[in-house]
N, C-alpha and C positions, 0 to 999 in steps of 0.2 A: 456575451461575456468572453473576454480574451483568455487565452490559456494561462497567462501569468496571474490573472485575477482569480481563476478557478483554483490554481495551485495555492495561492495565498489564502483563499477561503478554506481550503482543506487544512492548510497549516494552522490557521487560527482555531479550527475545530480541534485539532490535536492538542494545541496548547491549552484550550479550555478544559480538556480532559486530563491535563498533566501527562500527556504522552509525548515521547520523543519524536521529533520530525527533523532529521538532519539532512545534510546535503544529498546523501544517497536516496533518502525517501523522496526528496524534492525531484531528483533526476528521474526516479521511477515513475512518479506521478506525471511528470512532464512527458515522458516517453509514452505513457498510456494515451495522453491527449494528442500528442503530435504524430506519433507513428501508428495510431489506431490499433495499438497493442491491446489485446483483450485483458481485462482485469484478471481473469483466470490465469492467463499466461504470466502476467506480472507476479501474481501471488505464488504461482508454481516456482518461478525463478527464486523468489525470496525464501520459500520453504526449502528449496534445495541448498541455497547458500547457508541458511541457518540450521540445516539438518533437522527439519521438523517432519516427523513422519505423520502419515495420515491417521494412524492409530492414536497418536497423542491428542489429536484435535477432536476425536469423537467422544461424545458423551454417552454415558450409560443410558440405555433405553428402558431401564427398569424403574 
């Protein structure tokens, strides 16, 4: 499967879930596939950009 088809498949999944998938998302996903950028690194960049702290993402273990 080509990179464009993979990205389109991911975009379709986002649309089915009514989630936004804009040009920036498309670029990030393409970078992950083309540059062999790890998903963890891509998520880390997005978290920094949108100022998401690690504590906000953690769930209570109680």
